[in-house]
C-alpha positions in Angstrom: 175.7 93.1 69.4 176.9 93.8 72.9 175.7 91.5 75.7 172.8 92.3 77.8 175.2 92.5 80.6 177.4 94.7 79.4 175.4 97.3 78.8 174.2 100.6 79.5 170.7 101.5 81.3 170.1 103.7 78.3 170.9 101.3 76.4 169.4 98.5 78.0 165.6 100.2 77.7 166.2 100.6 73.7 166.8 97.3 73.2 163.9 96.3 75.3 162.2 98.8 73.7 162.5 97.0 70.5 161.9 93.6 71.3 158.3 95.3 72.4 157.7 96.3 69.1 159.0 93.2 68.1 156.1 91.2 70.1 153.4 93.4 69.1 153.7 93.7 65.5 153.7 89.3 65.0 151.1 89.0 67.7 149.6 91.5 65.1 150.5 90.4 61.3 152.1 86.7 62.2 149.6 84.9 64.8 147.1 82.7 64.9 143.8 83.6 65.8 144.4 82.0 69.1 147.3 83.6 70.0 146.3 87.0 68.9 142.9 86.7 71.4 145.4 85.6 74.1 147.7 88.6 73.4 143.9 90.8 73.5 143.1 89.5 76.9 146.5 90.1 78.0 146.2 94.0 76.9 143.3 94.1 78.4 144.4 93.0 82.1 147.2 95.6 81.8 145.0 98.1 80.9 142.7 97.5 83.6 145.7 97.7 86.0 146.8 100.7 84.7 143.0 101.6 85.4 143.8 100.8 88.9 146.9 103.0 89.2 146.3 106.1 87.5 143.1 106.2 90.0 145.2 105.6 93.5 143.5 102.3 94.3 146.5 100.5 93.4 148.4 101.5 96.0 146.1 102.0 99.2 147.2 100.4 102.2 145.2 97.6 103.3 145.3 96.7 107.1 146.6 93.0 107.6 144.5 92.3 110.6 143.4 89.6 109.2 147.1 87.6 109.5 148.2 85.6 112.0 151.4 87.2 114.7 152.2 83.9 116.2 155.8 82.1 116.9 155.9 78.6 115.8 155.5 78.0 119.6 152.6 79.6 119.8 151.4 77.6 116.5 152.6 74.3 118.2 150.2 74.9 121.3 147.0 76.2 119.0 147.1 72.8 116.7 147.6 71.2 120.1 144.6 72.6 121.2 143.0 72.2 117.7 144.2 68.7 117.9 143.2 67.8 121.8 146.8 66.2 122.6 150.4 66.8 122.4 152.8 66.2 119.9 155.1 63.0 119.2 158.7 63.2 117.0 158.0 61.5 114.2 160.8 58.5 113.3 163.8 60.3 110.6 162.9 59.8 107.7 165.1 57.9 105.2 164.7 60.0 102.1 165.9 63.7 101.8 163.8 66.6 102.3 163.8 68.7 99.8 164.8 72.5 100.0 161.9 75.1 100.8 163.3 77.7 98.6 163.9 76.3 95.3 161.5 77.6 92.2 163.6 75.5 89.8 160.6 73.7 87.9 157.7 73.7 86.0 155.4 76.8 87.1 151.2 75.4 87.4 148.9 75.1 90.5 145.7 74.9 88.5 144.1 71.7 88.6 144.7 69.3 92.1 145.8 72.9 93.7 143.7 75.7 94.1 143.8 78.9 96.1 142.1 81.7 97.2 144.6 84.0 98.5 144.0 82.8 102.4 144.4 78.8 102.0 146.1 76.7 99.4 144.6 73.3 99.2 146.2 70.2 97.6 144.9 67.3 96.1 145.9 64.0 98.4 146.8 60.9 96.5 144.9 58.1 96.2 141.9 60.1 96.8 138.0 60.2 95.9 138.1 60.3 92.8 139.9 57.0 92.7 137.4 55.1 94.3 134.8 57.6 91.4 136.9 55.5 88.7 136.8 52.2 90.6 133.0 52.1 91.6 132.0 53.8 88.0 134.1 50.4 86.0 132.3 47.9 88.3 128.7 49.6 87.8 129.4 49.9 84.0 130.1 46.6 83.9 127.1 45.1 86.2 125.0 46.9 83.8 126.1 45.5 80.8 125.3 41.8 82.7 122.1 42.6 84.3 121.3 43.6 79.7 122.4 40.8 78.6 121.2 38.7 81.5 118.2 40.5 80.5 117.7 39.6 77.2 118.2 36.1 76.8 114.9 36.3 79.6 117.5 34.6 82.0 115.9 38.2 84.4 112.2 40.2 83.8 112.3 43.0 81.6 111.9 45.2 84.5 115.8 44.3 85.5 116.3 46.5 82.6 115.6 49.8 84.8 118.5 48.9 87.0 120.8 48.2 84.1 120.1 51.0 83.4 120.6 52.8 86.7 124.4 51.4 87.2 125.2 52.3 83.9 124.1 55.9 84.0 122.5 57.3 87.4 124.6 55.4 89.5 128.5 57.4 88.0 126.2 60.5 88.3 125.8 60.3 92.2 129.2 59.1 92.8 130.5 62.9 90.4 128.0 64.7 92.8 129.0 63.1 95.7 132.7 63.1 95.8 132.5 66.6 94.0 130.6 67.8 97.1 133.4 66.3 99.7 136.2 67.5 97.9 137.7 69.4 100.8 138.3 66.1 102.6 141.1 65.2 100.2 142.5 68.5 100.6 145.8 69.7 102.3 145.0 72.7 103.9 147.8 75.5 103.7 145.6 77.9 105.7 148.3 81.4 105.5 145.8 83.4 108.1 146.5 81.1 110.7 150.5 79.6 109.7 149.0 76.1 110.1 148.2 73.4 107.9 145.5 70.8 108.3 145.6 67.4 107.0 143.3 65.2 104.6 140.9 62.3 105.7 141.6 59.2 105.7 140.3 55.1 106.3 142.6 55.0 109.2 143.8 59.2 110.1 141.1 62.0 110.8 142.2 65.2 110.1 145.1 67.0 112.0 146.5 70.2 112.6 150.8 70.7 112.4 152.6 73.9 111.9 154.1 74.3 108.2 157.8 74.2 109.6 157.0 70.4 110.7 155.8 69.4 107.8 158.5 68.3 104.8 158.4 67.9 100.8 159.8 64.1 99.7 161.1 64.7 96.3 160.2 61.3 94.7 160.7 59.7 92.0 160.4 60.6 88.0 158.2 58.2 86.1 158.6 58.5 82.0 156.2 56.9 79.7 156.8 53.7 78.2 157.6 55.3 75.0 159.4 58.5 75.4 156.0 60.9 75.4 156.9 62.6 79.0 157.3 62.0 82.7 155.7 63.3 85.9 157.6 64.1 88.8 156.4 61.6 92.2 156.6 63.1 95.9 154.7 62.9 99.4 154.9 65.3 102.5 156.7 63.7 105.6 155.6 64.6 108.6 158.7 65.8 111.8 155.6 65.5 114.5 152.2 63.7 115.4 148.9 63.8 117.5 149.9 61.1 119.6 146.3 59.8 119.9 145.9 59.9 116.1 148.2 58.6 113.7 149.0 55.8 111.0 151.8 56.5 108.7 153.6 59.4 107.9 153.9 59.8 104.3 151.3 62.2 102.9 151.0 61.2 98.9 150.1 63.7 96.6 147.8 64.4 93.4 150.4 65.2 90.7 153.2 64.2 92.6 154.0 68.4 93.2 157.4 69.5 92.1 160.5 72.0 94.1 158.5 74.3 92.8 155.5 74.0 94.3 156.5 73.3 97.8 158.4 76.2 97.3 155.3 78.7 96.7 153.4 76.9 99.2 156.3 77.6 102.0 156.2 81.1 100.6 152.7 81.3 100.6 152.8 80.7 103.9 155.4 83.0 105.0 153.3 86.3 106.7 156.6 88.3 106.3 155.8 88.8 102.8 153.0 89.8 100.1 151.6 86.7 98.1 153.1 86.2 95.4 152.1 86.6 91.5 152.4 83.2 91.4 148.7 83.2 92.7 146.9 85.6 91.1 145.3 83.7 88.4 143.9 80.7 90.5 142.4 83.6 92.9 141.2 85.2 90.8 138.9 82.5 89.2 138.3 81.4 93.1 136.6 85.1 93.5 134.4 85.3 89.9 133.0 81.5 90.8 132.8 83.4 94.3 134.0 79.6 95.9 136.7 79.0 98.6 139.7 77.1 97.7 137.4 74.2 98.5 135.3 74.7 96.1 133.1 74.0 99.6 131.7 77.3 100.8 132.4 81.4 99.5 134.9 83.3 99.0 136.7 84.6 102.0 135.0 87.7 102.6 138.7 89.3 104.4 140.4 89.2 100.7 137.4 90.5 98.6 139.8 94.1 99.5 142.2 92.6 96.9 139.4 93.0 93.6 137.8 94.6 91.7 134.0 93.4 91.7 132.8 94.7 88.1 137.0 93.6 87.2 136.6 90.3 88.7 140.6 90.9 89.0 143.3 92.0 91.2 143.5 96.1 91.5 146.5 96.3 94.6 150.0 96.7 94.3 150.4 93.8 97.3 148.4 91.5 98.8 148.4 90.1 102.2 
């Protein structure tokens, strides 16, 4: 059999058609029920996309006036206006910066990374989730101790209600509280303004910075002691910082991030090209929930023109 690079266009078309038939046969005859369900979902998705193309809506041009047309210097001045002070150059980072166009790595955006087409929200580390875990564990320990002391008649029976609150009510309230305030932990990449907003910390309020002044530093790869798996560590480093409120140059990332995530973020912030299909699944998820990237407000109105309201699916060839 010829190598793919040696095939003529006619031979390549025939080869791809035969491969497609083999995949269809596999999913209809040999696939598990779960694989068949996934295949059916993909077929339904592609069928809806084909209907958008036949109707003509797929190729309709949409206005791009929601995107900024500012140069780097103009966006730097805008960030200084929002921060209320000038920038200063940070001390040189000892670690090596990662490239902005290396798409080598796993493609996983769900979880700590969310996108609504206007913004990408990335959860920092450590975050409120760690605080919630610590308080939940402490409240559980305190609750069990009060139950034991109540049962041995050291405390009155009324303390039993306090024990139950420590075991059940406190974790629930902490969960609802931290879920409503998750935007505090988010690093916000705003495609429409070209600016990045840093998260809150105990010692620093958020500030705005052009994406060009933010760098990703690849850390060590942490492996399981038993060889079961590994995850990449990394953090963001600022080339500049506001002179009035700055403590530390590193911003940790939940799940560490990877080169592919960082490259996709930079591609997302590049307004000279449409949004990559890499983001479509998570955008459709947020559209269906009618939630923005922070989950603290509705889906951006300006991005709804790229979606079919009934299917909750992107119905345009290019999304800007």
